[in-house]
CHARMM internal coordinates of N, CA and C (Angstrom, degrees):
IC EDIT
DIST 1 N 1 CA 1.4775
DIST 1 CA 1 C 1.5578
ANGL 1 N 1 CA 1 C 106.96
DIST 1 C 2 N 1.3184
ANGL 1 CA 1 C 2 N 115.71
DIHE 1 N 1 CA 1 C 2 N 131.61
DIST 2 N 2 CA 1.4642
ANGL 1 C 2 N 2 CA 120.45
DIHE 1 CA 1 C 2 N 2 CA -177.98
DIST 2 CA 2 C 1.5197
ANGL 2 N 2 CA 2 C 109.63
DIHE 1 C 2 N 2 CA 2 C -84.19
DIST 2 C 3 N 1.3316
ANGL 2 CA 2 C 3 N 113.90
DIHE 2 N 2 CA 2 C 3 N 165.71
DIST 3 N 3 CA 1.4609
ANGL 2 C 3 N 3 CA 120.75
DIHE 2 CA 2 C 3 N 3 CA 177.92
DIST 3 CA 3 C 1.5586
ANGL 3 N 3 CA 3 C 111.71
DIHE 2 C 3 N 3 CA 3 C -61.00
DIST 3 C 4 N 1.3063
ANGL 3 CA 3 C 4 N 116.18
DIHE 3 N 3 CA 3 C 4 N -39.01
DIST 4 N 4 CA 1.4716
ANGL 3 C 4 N 4 CA 120.21
DIHE 3 CA 3 C 4 N 4 CA 178.75
DIST 4 CA 4 C 1.5275
ANGL 4 N 4 CA 4 C 110.79
DIHE 3 C 4 N 4 CA 4 C -63.21
DIST 4 C 5 N 1.3249
ANGL 4 CA 4 C 5 N 116.98
DIHE 4 N 4 CA 4 C 5 N -40.18
DIST 5 N 5 CA 1.4863
ANGL 4 C 5 N 5 CA 119.28
DIHE 4 CA 4 C 5 N 5 CA 178.72
DIST 5 CA 5 C 1.4991
ANGL 5 N 5 CA 5 C 111.28
DIHE 4 C 5 N 5 CA 5 C -65.96
DIST 5 C 6 N 1.3302
ANGL 5 CA 5 C 6 N 116.76
DIHE 5 N 5 CA 5 C 6 N -40.45
DIST 6 N 6 CA 1.4702
ANGL 5 C 6 N 6 CA 120.44
DIHE 5 CA 5 C 6 N 6 CA 177.12
DIST 6 CA 6 C 1.4803
ANGL 6 N 6 CA 6 C 112.30
DIHE 5 C 6 N 6 CA 6 C -63.01
DIST 6 C 7 N 1.3333
ANGL 6 CA 6 C 7 N 117.99
DIHE 6 N 6 CA 6 C 7 N -44.55
DIST 7 N 7 CA 1.4464
ANGL 6 C 7 N 7 CA 122.74
DIHE 6 CA 6 C 7 N 7 CA 178.00
DIST 7 CA 7 C 1.5423
ANGL 7 N 7 CA 7 C 111.37
DIHE 6 C 7 N 7 CA 7 C -64.03
DIST 7 C 8 N 1.3161
ANGL 7 CA 7 C 8 N 116.56
DIHE 7 N 7 CA 7 C 8 N -38.83
DIST 8 N 8 CA 1.4686
ANGL 7 C 8 N 8 CA 120.36
DIHE 7 CA 7 C 8 N 8 CA 177.63
DIST 8 CA 8 C 1.5219
ANGL 8 N 8 CA 8 C 111.36
DIHE 7 C 8 N 8 CA 8 C -64.83
DIST 8 C 9 N 1.3165
ANGL 8 CA 8 C 9 N 118.10
DIHE 8 N 8 CA 8 C 9 N -44.55
DIST 9 N 9 CA 1.4514
ANGL 8 C 9 N 9 CA 122.09
DIHE 8 CA 8 C 9 N 9 CA -179.94
DIST 9 CA 9 C 1.5076
ANGL 9 N 9 CA 9 C 110.61
DIHE 8 C 9 N 9 CA 9 C -65.65
DIST 9 C 10 N 1.3363
ANGL 9 CA 9 C 10 N 117.06
DIHE 9 N 9 CA 9 C 10 N -46.39
DIST 10 N 10 CA 1.4698
ANGL 9 C 10 N 10 CA 119.69
DIHE 9 CA 9 C 10 N 10 CA -178.73
DIST 10 CA 10 C 1.5327
ANGL 10 N 10 CA 10 C 111.35
DIHE 9 C 10 N 10 CA 10 C -63.33
DIST 10 C 11 N 1.3184
ANGL 10 CA 10 C 11 N 118.29
DIHE 10 N 10 CA 10 C 11 N -39.19
DIST 11 N 11 CA 1.4490
ANGL 10 C 11 N 11 CA 120.50
DIHE 10 CA 10 C 11 N 11 CA 175.22
DIST 11 CA 11 C 1.4974
ANGL 11 N 11 CA 11 C 111.68
DIHE 10 C 11 N 11 CA 11 C -60.36
DIST 11 C 12 N 1.2842
ANGL 11 CA 11 C 12 N 116.65
DIHE 11 N 11 CA 11 C 12 N -45.03
DIST 12 N 12 CA 1.4714
ANGL 11 C 12 N 12 CA 119.60
DIHE 11 CA 11 C 12 N 12 CA 179.40
DIST 12 CA 12 C 1.5264
ANGL 12 N 12 CA 12 C 113.56
DIHE 11 C 12 N 12 CA 12 C -64.69
DIST 12 C 13 N 1.3296
ANGL 12 CA 12 C 13 N 115.90
DIHE 12 N 12 CA 12 C 13 N -36.73
DIST 13 N 13 CA 1.5032
ANGL 12 C 13 N 13 CA 119.48
DIHE 12 CA 12 C 13 N 13 CA 179.55
DIST 13 CA 13 C 1.5202
ANGL 13 N 13 CA 13 C 109.11
DIHE 12 C 13 N 13 CA 13 C -67.98
DIST 13 C 14 N 1.3349
ANGL 13 CA 13 C 14 N 119.42
DIHE 13 N 13 CA 13 C 14 N -43.72
DIST 14 N 14 CA 1.4245
ANGL 13 C 14 N 14 CA 121.11
DIHE 13 CA 13 C 14 N 14 CA 179.32
DIST 14 CA 14 C 1.5214
ANGL 14 N 14 CA 14 C 111.66
DIHE 13 C 14 N 14 CA 14 C -67.01
DIST 14 C 15 N 1.3153
ANGL 14 CA 14 C 15 N 118.26
DIHE 14 N 14 CA 14 C 15 N -39.40
DIST 15 N 15 CA 1.4571
ANGL 14 C 15 N 15 CA 121.24
DIHE 14 CA 14 C 15 N 15 CA 176.62
DIST 15 CA 15 C 1.4934
ANGL 15 N 15 CA 15 C 112.01
DIHE 14 C 15 N 15 CA 15 C -61.79
DIST 15 C 16 N 1.3270
ANGL 15 CA 15 C 16 N 116.62
DIHE 15 N 15 CA 15 C 16 N -45.44
DIST 16 N 16 CA 1.4616
ANGL 15 C 16 N 16 CA 119.22
DIHE 15 CA 15 C 16 N 16 CA -179.49
DIST 16 CA 16 C 1.5133
ANGL 16 N 16 CA 16 C 110.19
DIHE 15 C 16 N 16 CA 16 C -65.79
DIST 16 C 17 N 1.3186
ANGL 16 CA 16 C 17 N 117.77
DIHE 16 N 16 CA 16 C 17 N -42.79
DIST 17 N 17 CA 1.4335
ANGL 16 C 17 N 17 CA 120.86
DIHE 16 CA 16 C 17 N 17 CA -179.58
DIST 17 CA 17 C 1.5432
ANGL 17 N 17 CA 17 C 111.12
DIHE 16 C 17 N 17 CA 17 C -64.30
DIST 17 C 18 N 1.3089
ANGL 17 CA 17 C 18 N 116.37
DIHE 17 N 17 CA 17 C 18 N -38.56
DIST 18 N 18 CA 1.4548
ANGL 17 C 18 N 18 CA 119.16
DIHE 17 CA 17 C 18 N 18 CA 176.94
DIST 18 CA 18 C 1.5268
ANGL 18 N 18 CA 18 C 113.23
DIHE 17 C 18 N 18 CA 18 C -65.00
DIST 18 C 19 N 1.3289
ANGL 18 CA 18 C 19 N 116.57
DIHE 18 N 18 CA 18 C 19 N -37.04
DIST 19 N 19 CA 1.4455
ANGL 18 C 19 N 19 CA 121.40
DIHE 18 CA 18 C 19 N 19 CA 177.24
DIST 19 CA 19 C 1.5071
ANGL 19 N 19 CA 19 C 111.64
DIHE 18 C 19 N 19 CA 19 C -65.49
DIST 19 C 20 N 1.3408
ANGL 19 CA 19 C 20 N 115.58
DIHE 19 N 19 CA 19 C 20 N -42.12
DIST 20 N 20 CA 1.4765
ANGL 19 C 20 N 20 CA 119.84
DIHE 19 CA 19 C 20 N 20 CA 177.28
DIST 20 CA 20 C 1.4973
ANGL 20 N 20 CA 20 C 111.06
DIHE 19 C 20 N 20 CA 20 C -64.37
DIST 20 C 21 N 1.3324
ANGL 20 CA 20 C 21 N 117.20
DIHE 20 N 20 CA 20 C 21 N -44.58
DIST 21 N 21 CA 1.4961
ANGL 20 C 21 N 21 CA 120.27
DIHE 20 CA 20 C 21 N 21 CA -179.76
DIST 21 CA 21 C 1.5227
ANGL 21 N 21 CA 21 C 110.21
DIHE 20 C 21 N 21 CA 21 C -62.75
DIST 21 C 22 N 1.3059
ANGL 21 CA 21 C 22 N 117.84
DIHE 21 N 21 CA 21 C 22 N -33.32
DIST 22 N 22 CA 1.4933
ANGL 21 C 22 N 22 CA 121.10
DIHE 21 CA 21 C 22 N 22 CA -176.14
DIST 22 CA 22 C 1.5197
ANGL 22 N 22 CA 22 C 109.78
DIHE 21 C 22 N 22 CA 22 C -71.22
DIST 22 C 23 N 1.3284
ANGL 22 CA 22 C 23 N 119.07
DIHE 22 N 22 CA 22 C 23 N -33.66
DIST 23 N 23 CA 1.4755
ANGL 22 C 23 N 23 CA 120.37
DIHE 22 CA 22 C 23 N 23 CA -174.35
DIST 23 CA 23 C 1.5110
ANGL 23 N 23 CA 23 C 114.51
DIHE 22 C 23 N 23 CA 23 C -97.88
DIST 23 C 24 N 1.3298
ANGL 23 CA 23 C 24 N 116.77
DIHE 23 N 23 CA 23 C 24 N -5.14
DIST 24 N 24 CA 1.4490
ANGL 23 C 24 N 24 CA 119.85
DIHE 23 CA 23 C 24 N 24 CA 178.10
DIST 24 CA 24 C 1.5451
ANGL 24 N 24 CA 24 C 110.62
DIHE 23 C 24 N 24 CA 24 C -106.12
DIST 24 C 25 N 1.3204
ANGL 24 CA 24 C 25 N 117.95
DIHE 24 N 24 CA 24 C 25 N 143.53
DIST 25 N 25 CA 1.4652
ANGL 24 C 25 N 25 CA 119.17
DIHE 24 CA 24 C 25 N 25 CA -174.06
DIST 25 CA 25 C 1.5177
ANGL 25 N 25 CA 25 C 117.38
DIHE 24 C 25 N 25 CA 25 C -81.17
DIST 25 C 26 N 1.3156
ANGL 25 CA 25 C 26 N 119.23
DIHE 25 N 25 CA 25 C 26 N -8.52
DIST 26 N 26 CA 1.4730
ANGL 25 C 26 N 26 CA 120.69
DIHE 25 CA 25 C 26 N 26 CA -175.28
DIST 26 CA 26 C 1.5489
ANGL 26 N 26 CA 26 C 112.11
DIHE 25 C 26 N 26 CA 26 C -85.39
DIST 26 C 27 N 1.2970
ANGL 26 CA 26 C 27 N 111.35
DIHE 26 N 26 CA 26 C 27 N 150.37
DIST 27 N 27 CA 1.4727
ANGL 26 C 27 N 27 CA 118.00
DIHE 26 CA 26 C 27 N 27 CA 179.75
DIST 27 CA 27 C 1.5185
ANGL 27 N 27 CA 27 C 112.35
DIHE 26 C 27 N 27 CA 27 C -82.88
DIST 27 C 28 N 1.3644
ANGL 27 CA 27 C 28 N 116.42
DIHE 27 N 27 CA 27 C 28 N -17.14
DIST 28 N 28 CA 1.4655
ANGL 27 C 28 N 28 CA 120.17
DIHE 27 CA 27 C 28 N 28 CA -178.29
DIST 28 CA 28 C 1.5221
ANGL 28 N 28 CA 28 C 111.57
DIHE 27 C 28 N 28 CA 28 C -62.87
DIST 28 C 29 N 1.3283
ANGL 28 CA 28 C 29 N 117.67
DIHE 28 N 28 CA 28 C 29 N -43.48
DIST 29 N 29 CA 1.4464
ANGL 28 C 29 N 29 CA 120.01
DIHE 28 CA 28 C 29 N 29 CA -179.97
DIST 29 CA 29 C 1.5555
ANGL 29 N 29 CA 29 C 112.92
DIHE 28 C 29 N 29 CA 29 C -68.55
DIST 29 C 30 N 1.3704
ANGL 29 CA 29 C 30 N 115.73
DIHE 29 N 29 CA 29 C 30 N -28.04
DIST 30 N 30 CA 1.4429
ANGL 29 C 30 N 30 CA 120.60
DIHE 29 CA 29 C 30 N 30 CA 176.29
DIST 30 CA 30 C 1.5542
ANGL 30 N 30 CA 30 C 108.59
DIHE 29 C 30 N 30 CA 30 C -64.91
DIST 30 C 31 N 1.3341
ANGL 30 CA 30 C 31 N 116.97
DIHE 30 N 30 CA 30 C 31 N -36.62
DIST 31 N 31 CA 1.4494
ANGL 30 C 31 N 31 CA 121.46
DIHE 30 CA 30 C 31 N 31 CA 176.95
DIST 31 CA 31 C 1.5071
ANGL 31 N 31 CA 31 C 112.85
DIHE 30 C 31 N 31 CA 31 C -66.00
DIST 31 C 32 N 1.3210
ANGL 31 CA 31 C 32 N 116.30
DIHE 31 N 31 CA 31 C 32 N -35.00
DIST 32 N 32 CA 1.4611
ANGL 31 C 32 N 32 CA 119.70
DIHE 31 CA 31 C 32 N 32 CA 179.45
DIST 32 CA 32 C 1.5387
ANGL 32 N 32 CA 32 C 109.20
DIHE 31 C 32 N 32 CA 32 C -69.10
DIST 32 C 33 N 1.3365
ANGL 32 CA 32 C 33 N 115.69
DIHE 32 N 32 CA 32 C 33 N -42.05
DIST 33 N 33 CA 1.4759
ANGL 32 C 33 N 33 CA 119.47
DIHE 32 CA 32 C 33 N 33 CA 177.19
DIST 33 CA 33 C 1.5247
ANGL 33 N 33 CA 33 C 110.56
DIHE 32 C 33 N 33 CA 33 C -62.29
DIST 33 C 34 N 1.3137
ANGL 33 CA 33 C 34 N 117.99
DIHE 33 N 33 CA 33 C 34 N -40.94
DIST 34 N 34 CA 1.4503
ANGL 33 C 34 N 34 CA 122.51
DIHE 33 CA 33 C 34 N 34 CA 178.62
DIST 34 CA 34 C 1.5349
ANGL 34 N 34 CA 34 C 110.86
DIHE 33 C 34 N 34 CA 34 C -62.19
DIST 34 C 35 N 1.3536
ANGL 34 CA 34 C 35 N 115.90
DIHE 34 N 34 CA 34 C 35 N -40.42
DIST 35 N 35 CA 1.4643
ANGL 34 C 35 N 35 CA 119.26
DIHE 34 CA 34 C 35 N 35 CA 177.32
DIST 35 CA 35 C 1.5120
ANGL 35 N 35 CA 35 C 111.81
DIHE 34 C 35 N 35 CA 35 C -64.27
DIST 35 C 36 N 1.3353
ANGL 35 CA 35 C 36 N 115.51
DIHE 35 N 35 CA 35 C 36 N -45.39
DIST 36 N 36 CA 1.4555
ANGL 35 C 36 N 36 CA 120.62
DIHE 35 CA 35 C 36 N 36 CA 178.94
DIST 36 CA 36 C 1.5359
ANGL 36 N 36 CA 36 C 111.20
DIHE 35 C 36 N 36 CA 36 C -58.82
DIST 36 C 37 N 1.3198
ANGL 36 CA 36 C 37 N 114.52
DIHE 36 N 36 CA 36 C 37 N -41.77
DIST 37 N 37 CA 1.4771
ANGL 36 C 37 N 37 CA 120.01
DIHE 36 CA 36 C 37 N 37 CA -178.02
DIST 37 CA 37 C 1.5593
ANGL 37 N 37 CA 37 C 109.62
DIHE 36 C 37 N 37 CA 37 C -67.30
DIST 37 C 38 N 1.3307
ANGL 37 CA 37 C 38 N 117.45
DIHE 37 N 37 CA 37 C 38 N -39.52
DIST 38 N 38 CA 1.4614
ANGL 37 C 38 N 38 CA 121.01
DIHE 37 CA 37 C 38 N 38 CA 177.52
DIST 38 CA 38 C 1.5263
ANGL 38 N 38 CA 38 C 112.17
DIHE 37 C 38 N 38 CA 38 C -63.59
DIST 38 C 39 N 1.3861
ANGL 38 CA 38 C 39 N 114.64
DIHE 38 N 38 CA 38 C 39 N -40.03
DIST 39 N 39 CA 1.4523
ANGL 38 C 39 N 39 CA 118.76
DIHE 38 CA 38 C 39 N 39 CA 178.42
DIST 39 CA 39 C 1.5298
ANGL 39 N 39 CA 39 C 110.96
DIHE 38 C 39 N 39 CA 39 C -63.65
DIST 39 C 40 N 1.3283
ANGL 39 CA 39 C 40 N 115.92
DIHE 39 N 39 CA 39 C 40 N -44.96
DIST 40 N 40 CA 1.4661
ANGL 39 C 40 N 40 CA 121.17
DIHE 39 CA 39 C 40 N 40 CA -179.04
DIST 40 CA 40 C 1.5499
ANGL 40 N 40 CA 40 C 108.84
DIHE 39 C 40 N 40 CA 40 C -63.83
DIST 40 C 41 N 1.3396
ANGL 40 CA 40 C 41 N 117.68
DIHE 40 N 40 CA 40 C 41 N -41.83
DIST 41 N 41 CA 1.4594
ANGL 40 C 41 N 41 CA 120.06
DIHE 40 CA 40 C 41 N 41 CA 177.80
DIST 41 CA 41 C 1.5109
ANGL 41 N 41 CA 41 C 111.50
DIHE 40 C 41 N 41 CA 41 C -62.07
DIST 41 C 42 N 1.3430
ANGL 41 CA 41 C 42 N 117.25
DIHE 41 N 41 CA 41 C 42 N -41.69
DIST 42 N 42 CA 1.4550
ANGL 41 C 42 N 42 CA 119.51
DIHE 41 CA 41 C 42 N 42 CA 178.92
DIST 42 CA 42 C 1.5259
ANGL 42 N 42 CA 42 C 111.23
DIHE 41 C 42 N 42 CA 42 C -65.00
DIST 42 C 43 N 1.3474
ANGL 42 CA 42 C 43 N 117.99
DIHE 42 N 42 CA 42 C 43 N -43.20
DIST 43 N 43 CA 1.4549
ANGL 42 C 43 N 43 CA 121.76
DIHE 42 CA 42 C 43 N 43 CA -179.99
DIST 43 CA 43 C 1.5540
ANGL 43 N 43 CA 43 C 111.50
DIHE 42 C 43 N 43 CA 43 C -64.65
DIST 43 C 44 N 1.3485
ANGL 43 CA 43 C 44 N 114.61
DIHE 43 N 43 CA 43 C 44 N -28.44
DIST 44 N 44 CA 1.4609
ANGL 43 C 44 N 44 CA 120.75
DIHE 43 CA 43 C 44 N 44 CA -179.87
DIST 44 CA 44 C 1.5284
ANGL 44 N 44 CA 44 C 112.12
DIHE 43 C 44 N 44 CA 44 C -89.01
DIST 44 C 45 N 1.3149
ANGL 44 CA 44 C 45 N 116.78
DIHE 44 N 44 CA 44 C 45 N 6.39
DIST 45 N 45 CA 1.4541
ANGL 44 C 45 N 45 CA 123.37
DIHE 44 CA 44 C 45 N 45 CA -175.89
DIST 45 CA 45 C 1.5244
ANGL 45 N 45 CA 45 C 112.35
DIHE 44 C 45 N 45 CA 45 C 57.86
DIST 45 C 46 N 1.2962
ANGL 45 CA 45 C 46 N 117.31
DIHE 45 N 45 CA 45 C 46 N 29.77
DIST 46 N 46 CA 1.4471
ANGL 45 C 46 N 46 CA 123.68
DIHE 45 CA 45 C 46 N 46 CA 179.93
DIST 46 CA 46 C 1.5356
ANGL 46 N 46 CA 46 C 107.96
DIHE 45 C 46 N 46 CA 46 C -99.25
DIST 46 C 47 N 1.3686
ANGL 46 CA 46 C 47 N 115.40
DIHE 46 N 46 CA 46 C 47 N 63.81
DIST 47 N 47 CA 1.4295
ANGL 46 C 47 N 47 CA 120.81
DIHE 46 CA 46 C 47 N 47 CA -172.83
DIST 47 CA 47 C 1.5048
ANGL 47 N 47 CA 47 C 112.91
DIHE 46 C 47 N 47 CA 47 C -85.81
DIST 47 C 48 N 1.3411
ANGL 47 CA 47 C 48 N 117.65
DIHE 47 N 47 CA 47 C 48 N -43.86
DIST 48 N 48 CA 1.4507
ANGL 47 C 48 N 48 CA 118.05
DIHE 47 CA 47 C 48 N 48 CA -175.58
DIST 48 CA 48 C 1.5550
ANGL 48 N 48 CA 48 C 113.20
DIHE 47 C 48 N 48 CA 48 C -120.91
DIST 48 C 49 N 1.3130
ANGL 48 CA 48 C 49 N 117.63
DIHE 48 N 48 CA 48 C 49 N -6.05
DIST 49 N 49 CA 1.4628
ANGL 48 C 49 N 49 CA 120.64
DIHE 48 CA 48 C 49 N 49 CA -172.36
DIST 49 CA 49 C 1.5285
ANGL 49 N 49 CA 49 C 112.61
DIHE 48 C 49 N 49 CA 49 C -83.91
DIST 49 C 50 N 1.2499
ANGL 49 CA 49 C 50 N 118.29
DIHE 49 N 49 CA 49 C 50 N -101.06
DIST 50 N 50 CA 1.4678
ANGL 49 C 50 N 50 CA 123.66
DIHE 49 CA 49 C 50 N 50 CA -174.08
DIST 50 CA 50 C 1.5162
ANGL 50 N 50 CA 50 C 110.70
DIHE 49 C 50 N 50 CA 50 C -73.67
DIST 50 C 51 N 1.2923
ANGL 50 CA 50 C 51 N 115.29
DIHE 50 N 50 CA 50 C 51 N 124.34
DIST 51 N 51 CA 1.4704
ANGL 50 C 51 N 51 CA 123.37
DIHE 50 CA 50 C 51 N 51 CA 176.06
DIST 51 CA 51 C 1.5212
ANGL 51 N 51 CA 51 C 109.54
DIHE 50 C 51 N 51 CA 51 C -123.31
DIST 51 C 52 N 1.3400
ANGL 51 CA 51 C 52 N 116.86
DIHE 51 N 51 CA 51 C 52 N 149.52
DIST 52 N 52 CA 1.4862
ANGL 51 C 52 N 52 CA 118.10
DIHE 51 CA 51 C 52 N 52 CA 176.79
DIST 52 CA 52 C 1.5320
ANGL 52 N 52 CA 52 C 108.86
DIHE 51 C 52 N 52 CA 52 C -65.67
DIST 52 C 53 N 1.3453
ANGL 52 CA 52 C 53 N 115.01
DIHE 52 N 52 CA 52 C 53 N 150.76
DIST 53 N 53 CA 1.4427
ANGL 52 C 53 N 53 CA 119.98
DIHE 52 CA 52 C 53 N 53 CA -179.46
DIST 53 CA 53 C 1.4863
ANGL 53 N 53 CA 53 C 110.47
DIHE 52 C 53 N 53 CA 53 C -67.21
DIST 53 C 54 N 1.3520
ANGL 53 CA 53 C 54 N 116.39
DIHE 53 N 53 CA 53 C 54 N 143.45
DIST 54 N 54 CA 1.4836
ANGL 53 C 54 N 54 CA 119.56
DIHE 53 CA 53 C 54 N 54 CA 178.55
DIST 54 CA 54 C 1.4897
ANGL 54 N 54 CA 54 C 110.58
DIHE 53 C 54 N 54 CA 54 C -72.45
DIST 54 C 55 N 1.3263
ANGL 54 CA 54 C 55 N 115.91
DIHE 54 N 54 CA 54 C 55 N 141.35
DIST 55 N 55 CA 1.4674
ANGL 54 C 55 N 55 CA 120.15
DIHE 54 CA 54 C 55 N 55 CA -178.92
DIST 55 CA 55 C 1.5212
ANGL 55 N 55 CA 55 C 112.28
DIHE 54 C 55 N 55 CA 55 C -84.98
END
COOR INIT
IC SEED 1 N 1 CA 1 C
IC BUILD
């Protein structure tokens, strides 16, 4: 599996999880999306740089 395929799949997973978290009322799925996002950030070496804007 190439790096581009991995990036493509990970982007789709995070997008789908974010959509599910947005339309469901529970906070538990929001935590799962947050965890997925932290894992992707870590794998992308995005540890201290770009962070989502505070709400």
